[in-house]
All heavy atoms as a GROMACS GRO file, in nm:
protein
  517
    1MET      N    1   0.084  -0.118   0.000
    1MET     CA    2   0.000   0.000   0.000
    1MET      C    3   0.088   0.124   0.000
    1MET      O    4   0.192   0.127   0.065
    1MET     CB    5  -0.087   0.004   0.126
    1MET     CG    6  -0.182  -0.113   0.140
    1MET     SD    7  -0.283  -0.098   0.291
    1MET     CE    8  -0.161  -0.124   0.416
    2ARG      N    9   0.045   0.224  -0.072
    2ARG     CA   10   0.117   0.352  -0.075
    2ARG      C   11   0.027   0.457  -0.011
    2ARG      O   12  -0.093   0.462  -0.037
    2ARG     CB   13   0.152   0.391  -0.218
    2ARG     CG   14   0.255   0.297  -0.280
    2ARG     CD   15   0.297   0.339  -0.419
    2ARG     NE   16   0.328   0.480  -0.435
    2ARG     CZ   17   0.442   0.540  -0.396
    2ARG    NH1   18   0.535   0.471  -0.340
    2ARG    NH2   19   0.462   0.669  -0.418
    3TYR      N   20   0.088   0.541   0.072
    3TYR     CA   21   0.014   0.645   0.142
    3TYR      C   22   0.082   0.780   0.125
    3TYR      O   23   0.202   0.788   0.098
    3TYR     CB   24   0.004   0.614   0.292
    3TYR     CG   25  -0.113   0.527   0.327
    3TYR    CD1   26  -0.104   0.389   0.316
    3TYR    CD2   27  -0.235   0.581   0.368
    3TYR    CE1   28  -0.211   0.307   0.347
    3TYR    CE2   29  -0.343   0.500   0.399
    3TYR     CZ   30  -0.330   0.364   0.388
    3TYR     OH   31  -0.437   0.284   0.418
    4GLU      N   32   0.002   0.883   0.146
    4GLU     CA   33   0.049   1.021   0.145
    4GLU      C   34   0.000   1.085   0.275
    4GLU      O   35  -0.117   1.072   0.309
    4GLU     CB   36  -0.010   1.092   0.025
    4GLU     CG   37   0.021   1.238   0.016
    4GLU     CD   38  -0.044   1.301  -0.106
    4GLU    OE1   39   0.011   1.284  -0.217
    4GLU    OE2   40  -0.149   1.366  -0.088
    5ILE      N   41   0.091   1.149   0.345
    5ILE     CA   42   0.057   1.218   0.470
    5ILE      C   43   0.099   1.364   0.454
    5ILE      O   44   0.216   1.392   0.434
    5ILE     CB   45   0.129   1.155   0.591
    5ILE    CG1   46   0.091   1.007   0.605
    5ILE    CG2   47   0.095   1.232   0.719
    5ILE    CD1   48   0.175   0.932   0.708
    6ARG      N   49   0.002   1.453   0.460
    6ARG     CA   50   0.030   1.598   0.448
    6ARG      C   51   0.035   1.657   0.589
    6ARG      O   52  -0.058   1.638   0.667
    6ARG     CB   53  -0.078   1.669   0.369
    6ARG     CG   54  -0.078   1.632   0.224
    6ARG     CD   55  -0.190   1.706   0.149
    6ARG     NE   56  -0.192   1.660   0.012
    6ARG     CZ   57  -0.134   1.724  -0.088
    6ARG    NH1   58  -0.073   1.838  -0.066
    6ARG    NH2   59  -0.139   1.674  -0.210
    7VAL      N   60   0.144   1.728   0.617
    7VAL     CA   61   0.156   1.793   0.747
    7VAL      C   62   0.170   1.943   0.729
    7VAL      O   63   0.219   1.990   0.626
    7VAL     CB   64   0.276   1.737   0.829
    7VAL    CG1   65   0.256   1.590   0.859
    7VAL    CG2   66   0.407   1.757   0.759
    8ASP      N   67   0.127   2.016   0.828
    8ASP     CA   68   0.129   2.162   0.825
    8ASP      C   69   0.273   2.212   0.837
    8ASP      O   70   0.349   2.164   0.921
    8ASP     CB   71   0.044   2.216   0.939
    8ASP     CG   72   0.016   2.364   0.927
    8ASP    OD1   73   0.021   2.417   0.815
    8ASP    OD2   74  -0.012   2.426   1.031
    9GLY      N   75   0.310   2.306   0.753
    9GLY     CA   76   0.441   2.369   0.760
    9GLY      C   77   0.549   2.295   0.682
    9GLY      O   78   0.527   2.184   0.634
   10HIS      N   79   0.663   2.359   0.672
   10HIS     CA   80   0.778   2.298   0.605
   10HIS      C   81   0.864   2.229   0.710
   10HIS      O   82   0.910   2.292   0.804
   10HIS     CB   83   0.860   2.404   0.532
   10HIS     CG   84   0.793   2.456   0.409
   10HIS    ND1   85   0.848   2.553   0.331
   10HIS    CD2   86   0.675   2.424   0.351
   10HIS    CE1   87   0.766   2.579   0.229
   10HIS    NE2   88   0.660   2.503   0.242
   11MET      N   89   0.883   2.100   0.692
   11MET     CA   90   0.962   2.022   0.787
   11MET      C   91   1.111   2.042   0.761
   11MET      O   92   1.154   2.047   0.646
   11MET     CB   93   0.928   1.873   0.775
   11MET     CG   94   0.786   1.839   0.819
   11MET     SD   95   0.739   1.668   0.782
   11MET     CE   96   0.862   1.574   0.870
   12SER      N   97   1.188   2.048   0.867
   12SER     CA   98   1.334   2.060   0.855
   12SER      C   99   1.393   1.925   0.814
   12SER      O  100   1.325   1.821   0.820
   12SER     CB  101   1.394   2.103   0.989
   12SER     OG  102   1.377   1.999   1.084
   13GLU      N  103   1.519   1.925   0.776
   13GLU     CA  104   1.588   1.799   0.743
   13GLU      C  105   1.591   1.706   0.863
   13GLU      O  106   1.582   1.585   0.849
   13GLU     CB  107   1.730   1.827   0.693
   13GLU     CG  108   1.736   1.872   0.549
   13GLU     CD  109   1.679   1.769   0.451
   13GLU    OE1  110   1.712   1.649   0.463
   13GLU    OE2  111   1.602   1.809   0.364
   14THR      N  112   1.605   1.762   0.982
   14THR     CA  113   1.605   1.681   1.104
   14THR      C  114   1.472   1.608   1.119
   14THR      O  115   1.469   1.488   1.150
   14THR     CB  116   1.631   1.770   1.227
   14THR    OG1  117   1.754   1.839   1.210
   14THR    CG2  118   1.635   1.688   1.354
   15LEU      N  119   1.362   1.678   1.096
   15LEU     CA  120   1.231   1.615   1.108
   15LEU      C  121   1.207   1.512   0.998
   15LEU      O  122   1.156   1.404   1.023
   15LEU     CB  123   1.120   1.720   1.106
   15LEU     CG  124   1.100   1.800   1.234
   15LEU    CD1  125   0.994   1.907   1.215
   15LEU    CD2  126   1.063   1.709   1.350
   16THR      N  127   1.243   1.545   0.875
   16THR     CA  128   1.220   1.450   0.767
   16THR      C  129   1.307   1.325   0.784
   16THR      O  130   1.267   1.216   0.742
   16THR     CB  131   1.244   1.512   0.628
   16THR    OG1  132   1.376   1.564   0.621
   16THR    CG2  133   1.143   1.619   0.597
   17SER      N  134   1.422   1.339   0.851
   17SER     CA  135   1.506   1.221   0.874
   17SER      C  136   1.444   1.125   0.974
   17SER      O  137   1.486   1.010   0.985
   17SER     CB  138   1.646   1.263   0.919
   17SER     OG  139   1.642   1.320   1.047
   18ALA      N  140   1.341   1.169   1.045
   18ALA     CA  141   1.269   1.082   1.137
   18ALA      C  142   1.177   0.985   1.061
   18ALA      O  143   1.118   0.895   1.123
   18ALA     CB  144   1.188   1.165   1.236
   19PHE      N  145   1.165   1.004   0.931
   19PHE     CA  146   1.081   0.919   0.846
   19PHE      C  147   1.165   0.863   0.732
   19PHE      O  148   1.140   0.894   0.614
   19PHE     CB  149   0.963   1.000   0.790
   19PHE     CG  150   0.873   1.056   0.896
   19PHE    CD1  151   0.898   1.181   0.950
   19PHE    CD2  152   0.766   0.982   0.944
   19PHE    CE1  153   0.816   1.234   1.050
   19PHE    CE2  154   0.683   1.033   1.042
   19PHE     CZ  155   0.709   1.160   1.096
   20PRO      N  156   1.266   0.779   0.762
   20PRO     CA  157   1.358   0.732   0.656
   20PRO      C  158   1.290   0.645   0.550
   20PRO      O  159   1.339   0.635   0.438
   20PRO     CB  160   1.463   0.653   0.734
   20PRO     CG  161   1.395   0.610   0.859
   20PRO     CD  162   1.298   0.722   0.891
   21GLU      N  163   1.176   0.585   0.585
   21GLU     CA  164   1.108   0.498   0.490
   21GLU      C  165   1.019   0.573   0.392
   21GLU      O  166   0.966   0.515   0.299
   21GLU     CB  167   1.027   0.391   0.564
   21GLU     CG  168   0.907   0.444   0.641
   21GLU     CD  169   0.936   0.483   0.785
   21GLU    OE1  170   1.021   0.573   0.807
   21GLU    OE2  171   0.872   0.425   0.874
   22LEU      N  172   1.006   0.705   0.412
   22LEU     CA  173   0.918   0.785   0.326
   22LEU      C  174   0.998   0.892   0.252
   22LEU      O  175   1.096   0.944   0.303
   22LEU     CB  176   0.810   0.854   0.410
   22LEU     CG  177   0.713   0.764   0.486
   22LEU    CD1  178   0.617   0.847   0.569
   22LEU    CD2  179   0.637   0.672   0.392
   23ASP      N  180   0.952   0.924   0.133
   23ASP     CA  181   1.004   1.038   0.059
   23ASP      C  182   0.923   1.160   0.101
   23ASP      O  183   0.817   1.147   0.163
   23ASP     CB  184   0.990   1.015  -0.092
   23ASP     CG  185   1.080   0.903  -0.142
   23ASP    OD1  186   1.196   0.897  -0.099
   23ASP    OD2  187   1.030   0.820  -0.220
   24HIS      N  188   0.972   1.277   0.067
   24HIS     CA  189   0.898   1.398   0.102
   24HIS      C  190   0.917   1.505  -0.004
   24HIS      O  191   1.013   1.502  -0.079
   24HIS     CB  192   0.943   1.452   0.239
   24HIS     CG  193   1.082   1.504   0.239
   24HIS    ND1  194   1.192   1.423   0.248
   24HIS    CD2  195   1.130   1.631   0.228
   24HIS    CE1  196   1.302   1.496   0.245
   24HIS    NE2  197   1.267   1.624   0.232
   25VAL      N  198   0.821   1.595  -0.006
   25VAL     CA  199   0.827   1.711  -0.095
   25VAL      C  200   0.762   1.828  -0.019
   25VAL      O  201   0.665   1.810   0.053
   25VAL     CB  202   0.757   1.683  -0.230
   25VAL    CG1  203   0.610   1.657  -0.215
   25VAL    CG2  204   0.781   1.796  -0.327
   26MET      N  205   0.823   1.945  -0.034
   26MET     CA  206   0.769   2.067   0.026
   26MET      C  207   0.677   2.134  -0.075
   26MET      O  208   0.713   2.148  -0.192
   26MET     CB  209   0.881   2.164   0.063
   26MET     CG  210   0.991   2.107   0.146
   26MET     SD  211   0.937   2.069   0.310
   26MET     CE  212   1.092   2.015   0.380
   27MET      N  213   0.561   2.173  -0.028
   27MET     CA  214   0.467   2.246  -0.113
   27MET      C  215   0.429   2.373  -0.040
   27MET      O  216   0.474   2.394   0.072
   27MET     CB  217   0.345   2.158  -0.142
   27MET     CG  218   0.382   2.028  -0.211
   27MET     SD  219   0.239   1.932  -0.255
   27MET     CE  220   0.218   1.984  -0.422
   28SER      N  221   0.349   2.454  -0.099
   28SER     CA  222   0.314   2.584  -0.038
   28SER      C  223   0.248   2.564   0.099
   28SER      O  224   0.134   2.523   0.108
   28SER     CB  225   0.222   2.663  -0.130
   28SER     OG  226   0.105   2.590  -0.155
   29GLY      N  227   0.325   2.591   0.203
   29GLY     CA  228   0.270   2.586   0.337
   29GLY      C  229   0.265   2.451   0.404
   29GLY      O  230   0.222   2.441   0.518
   30HIS      N  231   0.305   2.344   0.334
   30HIS     CA  232   0.301   2.213   0.398
   30HIS      C  233   0.404   2.119   0.339
   30HIS      O  234   0.467   2.149   0.239
   30HIS     CB  235   0.161   2.153   0.394
   30HIS     CG  236   0.106   2.137   0.256
   30HIS    ND1  237   0.038   2.236   0.190
   30HIS    CD2  238   0.108   2.032   0.170
   30HIS    CE1  239   0.001   2.194   0.070
   30HIS    NE2  240   0.043   2.070   0.056
   31THR      N  241   0.420   2.006   0.403
   31THR     CA  242   0.512   1.901   0.359
   31THR      C  243   0.431   1.776   0.332
   31THR      O  244   0.340   1.741   0.408
   31THR     CB  245   0.617   1.871   0.468
   31THR    OG1  246   0.686   1.991   0.499
   31THR    CG2  247   0.717   1.766   0.420
   32VAL      N  248   0.463   1.708   0.223
   32VAL     CA  249   0.396   1.583   0.189
   32VAL      C  250   0.496   1.469   0.206
   32VAL      O  251   0.601   1.468   0.143
   32VAL     CB  252   0.342   1.584   0.044
   32VAL    CG1  253   0.273   1.452   0.012
   32VAL    CG2  254   0.247   1.701   0.024
   33LEU      N  255   0.463   1.375   0.295
   33LEU     CA  256   0.540   1.252   0.312
   33LEU      C  257   0.468   1.144   0.234
   33LEU      O  258   0.345   1.134   0.243
   33LEU     CB  259   0.547   1.214   0.460
   33LEU     CG  260   0.607   1.316   0.555
   33LEU    CD1  261   0.577   1.278   0.700
   33LEU    CD2  262   0.756   1.328   0.533
   34TYR      N  263   0.540   1.064   0.158
   34TYR     CA  264   0.472   0.960   0.079
   34TYR      C  265   0.562   0.839   0.061
   34TYR      O  266   0.685   0.849   0.066
   34TYR     CB  267   0.428   1.015  -0.057
   34TYR     CG  268   0.543   1.065  -0.142
   34TYR    CD1  269   0.601   0.982  -0.237
   34TYR    CD2  270   0.595   1.193  -0.128
   34TYR    CE1  271   0.708   1.026  -0.315
   34TYR    CE2  272   0.700   1.238  -0.204
   34TYR     CZ  273   0.756   1.154  -0.298
   34TYR     OH  274   0.862   1.197  -0.374
   35GLY      N  275   0.498   0.724   0.043
   35GLY     CA  276   0.573   0.602   0.020
   35GLY      C  277   0.495   0.480   0.060
   35GLY      O  278   0.376   0.486   0.091
   36SER      N  279   0.565   0.367   0.060
   36SER     CA  280   0.502   0.239   0.091
   36SER      C  281   0.483   0.221   0.241
   36SER      O  282   0.570   0.256   0.321
   36SER     CB  283   0.589   0.124   0.039
   36SER     OG  284   0.595   0.128  -0.101
   37VAL      N  285   0.368   0.169   0.275
   37VAL     CA  286   0.334   0.136   0.414
   37VAL      C  287   0.304  -0.013   0.416
   37VAL      O  288   0.223  -0.062   0.338
   37VAL     CB  289   0.212   0.219   0.462
   37VAL    CG1  290   0.169   0.176   0.600
   37VAL    CG2  291   0.245   0.368   0.458
   38ILE      N  292   0.372  -0.083   0.503
   38ILE     CA  293   0.365  -0.230   0.505
   38ILE      C  294   0.227  -0.281   0.546
   38ILE      O  295   0.170  -0.369   0.482
   38ILE     CB  296   0.472  -0.287   0.598
   38ILE    CG1  297   0.611  -0.247   0.547
   38ILE    CG2  298   0.460  -0.439   0.610
   38ILE    CD1  299   0.722  -0.271   0.645
   39ASP      N  300   0.176  -0.227   0.656
   39ASP     CA  301   0.046  -0.272   0.707
   39ASP      C  302  -0.014  -0.163   0.795
   39ASP      O  303   0.042  -0.054   0.809
   39ASP     CB  304   0.061  -0.404   0.784
   39ASP     CG  305   0.162  -0.397   0.898
   39ASP    OD1  306   0.198  -0.285   0.941
   39ASP    OD2  307   0.206  -0.503   0.944
   40GLU      N  308  -0.127  -0.195   0.855
   40GLU     CA  309  -0.198  -0.096   0.937
   40GLU      C  310  -0.115  -0.055   1.060
   40GLU      O  311  -0.116   0.062   1.099
   40GLU     CB  312  -0.332  -0.155   0.981
   40GLU     CG  313  -0.428  -0.052   1.033
   40GLU     CD  314  -0.566  -0.109   1.054
   40GLU    OE1  315  -0.631  -0.147   0.955
   40GLU    OE2  316  -0.608  -0.116   1.171
   41ALA      N  317  -0.042  -0.148   1.119
   41ALA     CA  318   0.041  -0.115   1.235
   41ALA      C  319   0.150  -0.015   1.196
   41ALA      O  320   0.179   0.078   1.273
   41ALA     CB  321   0.103  -0.242   1.292
   42HIS      N  322   0.208  -0.032   1.078
   42HIS     CA  323   0.310   0.063   1.030
   42HIS      C  324   0.248   0.201   1.011
   42HIS      O  325   0.307   0.303   1.049
   42HIS     CB  326   0.369   0.010   0.898
   42HIS     CG  327   0.480   0.092   0.844
   42HIS    ND1  328   0.509   0.096   0.710
   42HIS    CD2  329   0.570   0.176   0.903
   42HIS    CE1  330   0.612   0.177   0.689
   42HIS    NE2  331   0.650   0.227   0.806
   43LEU      N  332   0.129   0.206   0.955
   43LEU     CA  333   0.059   0.334   0.933
   43LEU      C  334   0.033   0.404   1.066
   43LEU      O  335   0.062   0.524   1.082
   43LEU     CB  336  -0.072   0.310   0.859
   43LEU     CG  337  -0.157   0.433   0.831
   43LEU    CD1  338  -0.081   0.533   0.744
   43LEU    CD2  339  -0.287   0.392   0.763
   44TYR      N  340  -0.019   0.331   1.165
   44TYR     CA  341  -0.044   0.391   1.296
   44TYR      C  342   0.086   0.435   1.362
   44TYR      O  343   0.090   0.535   1.432
   44TYR     CB  344  -0.121   0.296   1.387
   44TYR     CG  345  -0.267   0.285   1.350
   44TYR    CD1  346  -0.325   0.162   1.320
   44TYR    CD2  347  -0.348   0.398   1.345
   44TYR    CE1  348  -0.458   0.152   1.287
   44TYR    CE2  349  -0.482   0.389   1.312
   44TYR     CZ  350  -0.537   0.266   1.282
   44TYR     OH  351  -0.669   0.257   1.249
   45GLY      N  352   0.194   0.362   1.338
   45GLY     CA  353   0.324   0.401   1.390
   45GLY      C  354   0.372   0.533   1.330
   45GLY      O  355   0.428   0.617   1.400
   46LEU      N  356   0.350   0.550   1.199
   46LEU     CA  357   0.386   0.676   1.133
   46LEU      C  358   0.307   0.794   1.190
   46LEU      O  359   0.361   0.900   1.216
   46LEU     CB  360   0.362   0.666   0.982
   46LEU     CG  361   0.454   0.574   0.905
   46LEU    CD1  362   0.403   0.555   0.762
   46LEU    CD2  363   0.596   0.628   0.904
   47LEU      N  364   0.177   0.771   1.212
   47LEU     CA  365   0.093   0.877   1.268
   47LEU      C  366   0.134   0.909   1.411
   47LEU      O  367   0.136   1.026   1.452
   47LEU     CB  368  -0.055   0.837   1.260
   47LEU     CG  369  -0.111   0.828   1.119
   47LEU    CD1  370  -0.253   0.774   1.121
   47LEU    CD2  371  -0.105   0.962   1.049
   48ALA      N  372   0.170   0.807   1.488
   48ALA     CA  373   0.216   0.829   1.625
   48ALA      C  374   0.348   0.907   1.625
   48ALA      O  375   0.370   0.994   1.711
   48ALA     CB  376   0.234   0.695   1.697
   49ARG      N  377   0.434   0.878   1.528
   49ARG     CA  378   0.560   0.950   1.515
   49ARG      C  379   0.533   1.098   1.485
   49ARG      O  380   0.597   1.186   1.541
   49ARG     CB  381   0.645   0.887   1.405
   49ARG     CG  382   0.792   0.908   1.423
   49ARG     CD  383   0.873   0.836   1.317
   49ARG     NE  384   0.832   0.700   1.292
   49ARG     CZ  385   0.867   0.630   1.184
   49ARG    NH1  386   0.945   0.682   1.091
   49ARG    NH2  387   0.825   0.506   1.168
   50CYS      N  388   0.437   1.124   1.397
   50CYS     CA  389   0.398   1.262   1.366
   50CYS      C  390   0.352   1.332   1.494
   50CYS      O  391   0.395   1.445   1.523
   50CYS     CB  392   0.286   1.266   1.263
   50CYS     SG  393   0.335   1.226   1.095
   51ARG      N  394   0.267   1.267   1.568
   51ARG     CA  395   0.214   1.326   1.691
   51ARG      C  396   0.325   1.353   1.792
   51ARG      O  397   0.331   1.460   1.852
   51ARG     CB  398   0.107   1.235   1.752
   51ARG     CG  399   0.039   1.297   1.874
   51ARG     CD  400  -0.064   1.206   1.937
   51ARG     NE  401   0.003   1.088   1.989
   51ARG     CZ  402  -0.034   0.963   1.964
   51ARG    NH1  403  -0.138   0.939   1.888
   51ARG    NH2  404   0.031   0.861   2.015
   52SER      N  405   0.416   1.257   1.809
   52SER     CA  406   0.523   1.274   1.909
   52SER      C  407   0.620   1.386   1.870
   52SER      O  408   0.684   1.444   1.957
   52SER     CB  409   0.597   1.143   1.930
   52SER     OG  410   0.676   1.110   1.817
   53LEU      N  411   0.630   1.416   1.740
   53LEU     CA  412   0.717   1.524   1.693
   53LEU      C  413   0.645   1.658   1.687
   53LEU      O  414   0.702   1.759   1.647
   53LEU     CB  415   0.773   1.489   1.554
   53LEU     CG  416   0.871   1.372   1.552
   53LEU    CD1  417   0.901   1.330   1.409
   53LEU    CD2  418   1.000   1.409   1.625
   54GLY      N  419   0.517   1.658   1.725
   54GLY     CA  420   0.440   1.782   1.727
   54GLY      C  421   0.394   1.828   1.590
   54GLY      O  422   0.365   1.946   1.571
   55LEU      N  423   0.387   1.735   1.495
   55LEU     CA  424   0.344   1.769   1.359
   55LEU      C  425   0.192   1.765   1.350
   55LEU      O  426   0.128   1.673   1.404
   55LEU     CB  427   0.404   1.672   1.257
   55LEU     CG  428   0.556   1.668   1.253
   55LEU    CD1  429   0.602   1.555   1.162
   55LEU    CD2  430   0.613   1.801   1.207
   56ARG      N  431   0.134   1.861   1.282
   56ARG     CA  432  -0.011   1.865   1.263
   56ARG      C  433  -0.044   1.801   1.128
   56ARG      O  434  -0.010   1.855   1.022
   56ARG     CB  435  -0.060   2.009   1.266
   56ARG     CG  436  -0.209   2.021   1.253
   56ARG     CD  437  -0.253   2.165   1.280
   56ARG     NE  438  -0.388   2.181   1.231
   56ARG     CZ  439  -0.424   2.264   1.134
   56ARG    NH1  440  -0.334   2.342   1.080
   56ARG    NH2  441  -0.548   2.269   1.094
   57VAL      N  442  -0.108   1.684   1.132
   57VAL     CA  443  -0.145   1.613   1.010
   57VAL      C  444  -0.270   1.678   0.953
   57VAL      O  445  -0.374   1.688   1.019
   57VAL     CB  446  -0.169   1.463   1.038
   57VAL    CG1  447  -0.220   1.392   0.914
   57VAL    CG2  448  -0.041   1.398   1.089
   58LEU      N  449  -0.259   1.724   0.829
   58LEU     CA  450  -0.371   1.788   0.760
   58LEU      C  451  -0.456   1.687   0.686
   58LEU      O  452  -0.578   1.700   0.678
   58LEU     CB  453  -0.320   1.894   0.662
   58LEU     CG  454  -0.238   2.007   0.721
   58LEU    CD1  455  -0.181   2.092   0.608
   58LEU    CD2  456  -0.321   2.090   0.815
   59GLU      N  457  -0.389   1.587   0.629
   59GLU     CA  458  -0.459   1.489   0.546
   59GLU      C  459  -0.374   1.363   0.535
   59GLU      O  460  -0.252   1.369   0.532
   59GLU     CB  461  -0.483   1.546   0.406
   59GLU     CG  462  -0.552   1.454   0.310
   59GLU     CD  463  -0.565   1.512   0.171
   59GLU    OE1  464  -0.505   1.617   0.141
   59GLU    OE2  465  -0.636   1.450   0.090
   60MET      N  466  -0.442   1.249   0.530
   60MET     CA  467  -0.376   1.123   0.505
   60MET      C  468  -0.464   1.047   0.408
   60MET      O  469  -0.586   1.045   0.422
   60MET     CB  470  -0.364   1.043   0.635
   60MET     CG  471  -0.300   0.908   0.614
   60MET     SD  472  -0.325   0.800   0.755
   60MET     CE  473  -0.498   0.763   0.740
   61ARG      N  474  -0.400   0.990   0.305
   61ARG     CA  475  -0.482   0.915   0.209
   61ARG      C  476  -0.400   0.804   0.146
   61ARG      O  477  -0.279   0.815   0.130
   61ARG     CB  478  -0.542   1.006   0.102
   61ARG     CG  479  -0.440   1.072   0.014
   61ARG     CD  480  -0.511   1.166  -0.082
   61ARG     NE  481  -0.414   1.240  -0.158
   61ARG     CZ  482  -0.419   1.259  -0.287
   61ARG    NH1  483  -0.518   1.208  -0.357
   61ARG    NH2  484  -0.326   1.328  -0.348
   62GLN      N  485  -0.472   0.700   0.107
   62GLN     CA  486  -0.409   0.589   0.038
   62GLN      C  487  -0.400   0.626  -0.110
   62GLN      O  488  -0.495   0.678  -0.169
   62GLN     CB  489  -0.490   0.461   0.054
   62GLN     CG  490  -0.420   0.340  -0.002
   62GLN     CD  491  -0.495   0.211   0.030
   62GLN    OE1  492  -0.600   0.211   0.092
   62GLN    NE2  493  -0.440   0.100  -0.014
   63LEU      N  494  -0.284   0.602  -0.168
   63LEU     CA  495  -0.261   0.632  -0.309
   63LEU      C  496  -0.288   0.509  -0.394
   63LEU      O  497  -0.269   0.396  -0.347
   63LEU     CB  498  -0.117   0.678  -0.331
   63LEU     CG  499  -0.075   0.803  -0.254
   63LEU    CD1  500   0.075   0.826  -0.269
   63LEU    CD2  501  -0.152   0.924  -0.304
   64PRO      N  502  -0.328   0.528  -0.519
   64PRO     CA  503  -0.346   0.413  -0.608
   64PRO      C  504  -0.211   0.346  -0.633
   64PRO      O  505  -0.107   0.411  -0.634
   64PRO     CB  506  -0.403   0.472  -0.736
   64PRO     CG  507  -0.389   0.619  -0.726
   64PRO     CD  508  -0.359   0.654  -0.584
   65GLU      N  509  -0.215   0.217  -0.650
   65GLU     CA  510  -0.092   0.140  -0.673
   65GLU      C  511  -0.036   0.166  -0.809
   65GLU      O  512  -0.056   0.196  -0.903
   65GLU     CB  513  -0.118  -0.010  -0.657
   65GLU     CG  514  -0.146  -0.045  -0.514
   65GLU     CD  515  -0.028  -0.023  -0.420
   65GLU    OE1  516   0.088  -0.046  -0.459
   65GLU    OE2  517  -0.052   0.018  -0.307
   0.00000   0.00000   0.00000
């Protein structure tokens, strides 16, 4: 499964390095993390990581394969 997680603001290199399994792109006012997610537990782990880093998740969606 491939997912996209949009977070508020531009993430620093330090923050993006906390997600080594995902690629990222900066867009106007937010950062998009995207890539393969192994299973539901991995997805919840990514969201928990966002929360623990103080990131505000704007949107999360599954991408077509």
